[in-house]
C-alpha positions in Angstrom: 82.3 135.3 -203.0 85.6 134.0 -204.5 87.0 130.9 -202.9 90.5 131.1 -201.3 92.6 128.1 -200.4 95.9 127.3 -198.8 97.8 124.2 -199.9 100.1 122.2 -197.7 102.5 119.3 -198.5 104.0 117.0 -195.9 106.9 115.0 -197.4 107.4 112.1 -195.0 109.5 108.9 -195.3 106.3 106.8 -195.4 104.2 109.0 -197.8 103.7 112.5 -199.2 100.4 114.1 -198.1 98.6 117.1 -199.5 95.9 119.1 -197.8 93.7 121.9 -199.1 92.6 124.3 -196.4 89.8 126.9 -196.7 91.6 130.0 -195.7 88.5 131.7 -194.2 87.3 128.8 -192.0 90.6 127.1 -191.4 88.9 123.8 -192.3 90.7 121.1 -194.3 88.4 120.4 -197.2 90.4 117.7 -198.9 93.4 115.5 -198.0 95.3 112.6 -199.6 98.6 110.8 -199.3 100.6 108.6 -201.6 101.7 105.8 -201.7 98.8 104.3 -199.9 101.1 101.6 -198.5 104.3 102.7 -196.8 107.0 104.0 -199.2 110.1 102.0 -199.6 113.3 102.9 -197.7 116.3 101.4 -199.5 118.8 99.8 -197.2 121.6 98.5 -199.3 123.8 98.1 -196.2 123.1 97.8 -192.5 122.5 101.3 -191.2 121.8 102.9 -194.6 118.5 104.5 -195.6 117.8 106.1 -198.9 114.9 107.3 -201.0 114.5 108.6 -204.5 113.5 112.3 -204.4 111.7 111.9 -207.7 109.4 109.5 -205.9 108.5 112.3 -203.4 107.7 114.6 -206.3 105.5 112.0 -208.1 103.6 111.3 -204.9 103.2 115.0 -204.2 101.6 115.4 -207.7 99.3 112.4 -207.2 98.2 113.7 -203.8 97.6 117.2 -205.3 95.6 115.8 -208.2 93.3 113.9 -205.8 92.6 116.9 -203.5 91.9 119.2 -206.5 89.5 116.6 -208.0 87.5 115.9 -204.9 87.4 119.6 -203.8 86.6 120.9 -207.3 89.0 123.7 -206.4 90.5 125.8 -209.3 94.2 126.4 -209.6 93.8 130.2 -209.3 92.0 129.8 -206.0 95.1 128.5 -204.3 96.7 131.6 -202.8 99.8 130.1 -201.0 101.7 126.9 -200.6 103.5 125.5 -197.6 105.9 122.6 -197.3 106.7 120.3 -194.3 109.4 117.7 -194.8 111.4 114.9 -193.2 114.4 116.5 -191.5 118.2 115.9 -192.0 118.1 114.4 -195.5 120.6 115.1 -198.2 119.6 115.8 -201.8 122.3 116.5 -204.3 121.6 118.0 -207.8 123.8 119.1 -210.7 123.7 122.4 -212.6 120.7 121.1 -214.6 118.9 120.5 -211.3 118.9 116.7 -211.9 119.3 114.4 -208.9 122.7 112.8 -208.7 122.0 110.0 -206.3 119.2 108.8 -204.0 118.7 111.0 -201.0 120.4 109.9 -197.8 117.5 110.3 -195.3 117.2 111.0 -191.6 117.6 107.5 -190.2 120.7 106.7 -192.2 123.7 106.1 -189.9 126.6 105.9 -192.3 128.0 109.4 -191.4 128.3 108.9 -187.6 132.0 108.4 -187.6 132.5 111.6 -189.7 130.5 113.7 -187.3 132.2 112.2 -184.3 135.6 112.9 -185.7 134.6 116.5 -186.5 133.3 116.9 -182.9 136.6 115.8 -181.5 138.9 117.7 -183.9 137.0 120.9 -184.1 136.5 120.8 -180.3 133.4 119.8 -178.5 132.9 123.1 -176.8 133.3 125.1 -180.0 130.8 122.9 -181.8 128.3 123.1 -179.0 128.7 126.9 -178.5 128.4 127.7 -182.2 126.3 124.8 -183.7 124.4 123.8 -180.5 125.1 120.2 -181.5 127.7 117.7 -182.5 128.0 117.5 -186.4 126.8 114.0 -185.6 124.9 112.1 -188.2 123.3 115.2 -189.7 123.2 116.5 -193.3 126.7 118.1 -193.3 128.3 114.9 -192.2 126.3 112.9 -194.8 127.7 115.3 -197.5 131.2 114.6 -196.1 130.5 110.8 -196.6 129.6 111.5 -200.2 132.7 113.6 -200.7 135.0 110.8 -199.3 133.2 107.7 -200.7 131.6 109.0 -204.0 134.0 111.6 -205.3 132.7 111.2 -208.8 129.3 112.2 -207.6 130.5 115.0 -205.3 132.4 116.6 -208.2 129.1 117.1 -210.1 127.2 118.6 -207.2 125.9 122.1 -207.9 123.7 122.5 -204.8 122.6 120.4 -201.9 119.1 120.5 -200.4 116.9 119.2 -197.7 113.8 117.3 -198.9 111.5 120.3 -198.6 113.9 122.5 -200.6 113.8 119.9 -203.3 110.0 120.0 -203.6 110.1 123.8 -203.6 112.6 123.6 -206.4 110.4 121.2 -208.5 107.5 123.6 -208.0 109.4 126.8 -208.8 112.6 125.9 -210.6 114.4 128.0 -207.9 116.8 126.6 -205.2 116.7 128.2 -201.7 116.5 127.2 -198.1 115.9 128.7 -194.6 117.9 129.3 -191.4 115.8 126.6 -189.8 116.8 124.2 -192.5 120.5 125.1 -192.4 120.4 124.6 -188.6 118.9 121.1 -188.9 121.7 120.2 -191.3 124.3 121.7 -188.8 125.3 124.4 -191.2 124.3 127.4 -189.0 126.5 129.2 -186.6 124.2 130.5 -183.8 127.0 132.5 -182.2 127.9 134.4 -185.3 124.3 134.3 -186.8 125.6 133.1 -190.2 126.5 130.0 -192.1 129.1 128.0 -190.1 132.1 128.7 -192.3 134.5 126.9 -189.9 132.6 123.6 -190.4 132.5 124.1 -194.2 136.2 124.7 -194.2 136.9 121.6 -192.0 134.8 119.3 -194.2 136.3 120.9 -197.4 133.0 122.2 -198.8 132.7 125.3 -201.0 130.1 127.8 -199.5 128.3 128.0 -202.8 127.1 124.4 -202.5 124.5 125.7 -200.1 121.3 127.3 -201.4 120.4 131.0 -200.9 118.6 131.8 -197.6 115.0 133.0 -197.5 112.9 133.7 -194.4 110.7 130.9 -193.1 107.5 133.0 -193.5 107.9 134.9 -196.7 107.3 134.6 -200.5 110.2 132.3 -201.0 109.6 131.5 -204.6 106.6 131.0 -207.0 105.2 128.2 -209.0 106.8 128.1 -212.5 105.0 128.4 -215.8 106.4 125.0 -216.6 104.5 123.4 -213.7 101.3 125.1 -214.7 101.6 123.8 -218.3 102.7 120.3 -217.3 100.2 119.6 -214.6 97.3 122.1 -214.9 96.9 121.8 -211.1 98.6 125.0 -210.1 98.8 128.5 -211.5 102.1 130.1 -212.4 103.0 132.8 -209.9 101.4 131.1 -206.9 103.7 131.8 -203.9 105.5 129.2 -201.8 105.4 131.0 -198.5 106.6 128.6 -195.8 108.7 125.5 -195.3 110.0 123.7 -192.2 111.2 120.4 -191.1 108.5 118.0 -189.9 109.1 118.4 -186.2 109.2 122.3 -186.1 106.2 122.1 -188.4 104.4 119.7 -186.1 105.0 122.2 -183.3 103.6 124.9 -185.5 100.6 122.7 -186.4 99.9 122.5 -182.6 100.4 126.2 -182.1 103.6 125.6 -180.1 105.6 128.8 -180.6 106.6 130.0 -177.1 109.1 129.0 -174.4 108.0 126.1 -172.3 105.5 124.7 -174.8 106.0 121.0 -175.8 104.9 119.1 -178.9 105.2 115.4 -179.6 104.8 113.0 -182.5 105.1 109.2 -182.7 105.1 108.1 -186.3 107.9 106.0 -187.8 110.2 107.9 -185.5 109.1 109.6 -182.3 109.8 113.1 -181.1 109.4 115.4 -178.1 110.0 119.0 -179.1 110.1 121.9 -176.7 110.6 125.6 -177.4 113.2 127.6 -175.6 114.3 131.2 -175.6 117.8 130.4 -174.3 120.7 129.3 -176.5 121.4 126.0 -174.7 122.6 122.5 -175.6 123.2 119.0 -174.2 127.0 118.6 -173.6 127.0 115.2 -175.5 124.4 116.2 -178.0 121.9 113.5 -177.0 119.1 116.0 -177.7 119.5 118.6 -180.3 118.7 122.3 -180.6 117.7 123.9 -183.9 116.1 127.1 -185.0 112.4 127.0 -184.5 110.1 128.4 -187.2 109.8 131.8 -185.5 113.5 132.1 -184.6 115.2 135.3 -185.8 118.5 137.0 -185.1 116.8 139.4 -182.8 114.4 136.8 -181.0 115.8 133.5 -179.9 113.3 130.7 -180.4 115.0 127.3 -180.4 113.4 123.9 -180.8 115.0 121.4 -178.4 114.4 118.1 -180.1 114.5 114.6 -178.7 114.3 112.1 -181.5 113.8 108.3 -181.1 114.3 106.5 -184.5 112.8 103.2 -183.2 109.2 104.2 -182.6 106.2 103.4 -184.9 108.6 101.4 -187.0 108.8 98.8 -184.1 105.0 98.6 -184.1 105.0 98.3 -187.9 107.5 95.5 -187.7 105.4 93.6 -185.2 102.4 94.0 -187.4 104.1 92.7 -190.5 106.1 89.9 -188.9 104.1 88.8 -185.8 100.5 89.9 -186.5 100.2 90.1 -190.3 96.4 89.7 -190.3 95.6 92.1 -187.4 94.9 95.9 -187.7 96.7 98.3 -185.4 93.4 98.7 -183.5 93.3 95.0 -183.0 96.9 94.9 -181.9 96.1 97.7 -179.3 93.2 95.6 -178.0 95.4 92.6 -177.6 98.0 94.7 -175.7 95.4 96.1 -173.4 94.8 92.6 -172.0 98.2 92.7 -170.4 98.9 94.7 -167.2 101.4 97.5 -166.7 105.0 96.1 -167.0 104.0 93.5 -169.5 104.4 90.7 -166.9 108.2 91.3 -166.9 108.8 91.6 -170.7 110.8 94.6 -171.7 111.7 95.7 -175.2 114.5 98.1 -176.0 113.2 99.6 -179.3 116.3 101.0 -180.9 116.3 98.9 -184.1 116.1 101.7 -186.7 119.7 102.9 -186.8 122.0 104.9 -184.6 120.1 106.8 -181.8 121.2 110.3 -180.9 119.8 110.0 -177.4 122.3 107.1 -177.0 125.2 109.3 -178.3 124.8 107.7 -181.8 125.1 104.2 -180.5 123.4 101.5 -182.6 122.2 99.1 -180.0 119.5 97.4 -182.1 116.2 96.1 -180.6 116.4 93.7 -177.7 113.7 91.7 -175.9 114.2 90.9 -172.2 112.3 88.5 -169.8 110.4 86.5 -172.5 109.2 83.2 -171.0 108.0 80.7 -173.6 105.6 79.1 -171.1 104.0 82.2 -169.7 104.1 84.9 -172.4 102.2 85.4 -175.6 102.1 87.8 -178.5 100.0 90.1 -176.3 103.0 90.6 -174.0 105.2 91.6 -176.9 102.7 94.1 -178.2 102.3 95.8 -174.8 106.1 95.7 -174.1 106.7 97.3 -177.4 104.5 100.2 -176.7 105.9 100.6 -173.2 109.4 100.4 -174.5 108.7 103.2 -177.0 107.2 105.4 -174.2 110.1 104.6 -171.9 112.6 105.7 -174.6 110.7 109.0 -174.7 110.9 109.4 -170.9 114.6 108.6 -171.0 115.2 111.5 -173.4 112.8 113.8 -171.5 114.9 113.4 -168.4 117.8 114.9 -170.4 115.6 117.8 -171.6 114.6 118.4 -167.9 118.3 118.5 -167.0 118.7 121.3 -169.5 116.1 123.3 -167.6 112.9 122.5 -169.6 109.7 121.9 -167.7 107.5 119.2 -169.2 104.0 119.6 -167.7 101.8 119.6 -170.8 102.4 117.7 -174.1 100.5 118.7 -177.3 100.1 116.0 -179.9 98.1 115.2 -183.0 95.5 112.4 -182.8 97.5 110.2 -185.0 99.9 107.2 -185.3 101.0 105.9 -181.8 98.9 108.5 -180.1 95.8 106.6 -181.3 96.7 103.9 -178.8 95.2 104.3 -175.4 98.1 102.3 -173.9 100.7 104.5 -175.5 99.3 107.8 -174.5 98.2 106.7 -171.0 101.7 105.2 -170.3 103.3 108.4 -171.5 101.1 110.5 -169.2 101.7 108.2 -166.2 105.5 107.9 -166.7 106.1 111.6 -167.4 103.4 112.8 -165.0 102.4 115.3 -167.7 99.0 116.1 -169.2 98.6 115.2 -172.8 96.3 117.2 -175.1 95.4 115.7 -178.4 94.4 117.9 -181.4 92.8 117.3 -184.7 95.6 118.4 -187.0 98.5 117.1 -189.0 101.6 118.3 -190.7 100.2 119.1 -194.1 97.4 121.2 -192.6 99.9 123.0 -190.5 102.1 123.7 -193.5 99.0 125.1 -195.3 98.4 127.5 -192.4 102.1 128.3 -192.2 101.8 129.5 -195.8 98.8 131.6 -194.7 101.0 133.3 -192.2 103.8 133.6 -194.7 101.6 135.4 -197.2 100.1 137.6 -194.6 96.6 136.2 -194.8 96.8 135.6 -191.0 98.3 138.3 -188.9 100.0 135.8 -186.5 100.0 132.1 -185.4 97.1 132.6 -182.9 94.8 133.8 -185.7 96.0 131.0 -188.0 95.3 128.3 -185.4 92.2 129.8 -183.8 90.1 126.9 -185.1 92.5 124.2 -183.8 90.3 121.6 -182.1 91.3 119.8 -178.9 89.7 116.4 -179.0 91.0 114.7 -175.9 92.9 115.3 -172.7 94.8 112.5 -171.0 95.7 113.0 -167.4 98.1 110.7 -165.4 96.1 108.1 -163.4 97.3 108.5 -159.8 97.1 104.8 -158.8 99.0 103.7 -162.0 101.9 106.1 -161.7 104.0 104.0 -159.3 103.6 100.8 -161.3 104.4 102.6 -164.5 107.5 104.3 -163.0 108.7 101.0 -161.7 108.3 99.4 -165.1 110.3 102.3 -166.5 113.1 101.9 -164.0 113.3 98.2 -164.8 113.5 99.1 -168.5 116.1 101.8 -167.9 118.3 99.4 -165.9 118.4 97.1 -168.9 119.1 100.0 -171.3 122.0 101.2 -169.1 123.4 97.6 -169.1 123.3 97.6 -172.9 125.1 100.9 -172.9 127.8 99.6 -170.6 128.3 96.6 -172.9 128.7 98.8 -175.9 131.3 100.9 -174.0 133.3 97.7 -173.2 133.2 96.6 -176.8 134.5 99.9 -178.2 
């Protein structure tokens, strides 16, 4: 019997991962990511974050070469390709499809003032009713920054893309995008069900700078003959059938498609993502609404996204600067020696750029209550994990105010969710059940491609083999102590916000 595989790429800011999935069994038979150490994020100025898109492509090819070698799969056995990617990035190319500058990625804060000005001048209510968000620090505002500050580059732009669009272009030599992608860049008008012309006009963008739109699940483009000849890893004509931003894709990977379902991740950044069937928004855009992977003009499916930039990156900073010889497992073990509340130490974890949940304030990371006589590294490690969880809970309160019920959280068994302290604190503080599954973004992208090509009839068939590996329930006699620690943390955060208001 002929073999049949689905290939998924996950283009993250830390690495690019490739997974090869057996389409019949749904099992991932090979997986690899590059670079093996975390990819560089260039920060020329405070609040800036850039990466070279060509590095994403080279790492994608390295990952693909590895999985093809260890699986012994043949290029013609790959039937469809799916792509997941870091959201909100800006890639600019010229008419020869050459990159004009490094990509401005998701955690870059330079465009905040442009988005805030647009929100005021266009009218907050108009932006929220049509875009469901403030233009904020999203892709459209980043492009405005380029237009104003790098006119020599802006003048050469033929098309702009999101990171996943760029990888699809390198594979196919075609440039296109999706409604979901346009919505995450704040280019989509949900009220008119079309590109947000009023925002393009305000920012002074020509509409043809945007790629053509293709459905999320469809044959969007195919692998070019050039890629077949240059790499020998893929066959020309292989369809690229799915792409989505990492958070909608994570929800897909966890089979979260319907209203009321919640997905979460906690990598470099952290996300709680819920699906809604109502066109709704937070009035100050602290959480954001985008088209979910199954959103159509006739069926509303929006992903309400809470993003915390300062999540795993705080844990990573502690590892590299405080515990350079310890593994993450060893750090977790040290943190577990400290009780709930970290003996009075609190950490505000917002040291990775402007935070949307704080109305794009850039508060930085703060440590409270540290006593040099009583506290150790262990207190910092526990306080960091609790601070990250509490930032999640702060944002989840906003989601609940929008009418979302948070009773069950689906997550992959990865990153911060590998920590017992992290997941138990989240369960206790939110009083929600957490279910952990054995999946990741690249596997989800592969199965998304299976849906896109019609190999699977729907998401339930695609994810019928999804394995739940753990369930974490709130511990009743720990809830009060956890909620009290959260309230103490929240009071400190609100004090920081008040200080930032005074300094404005």
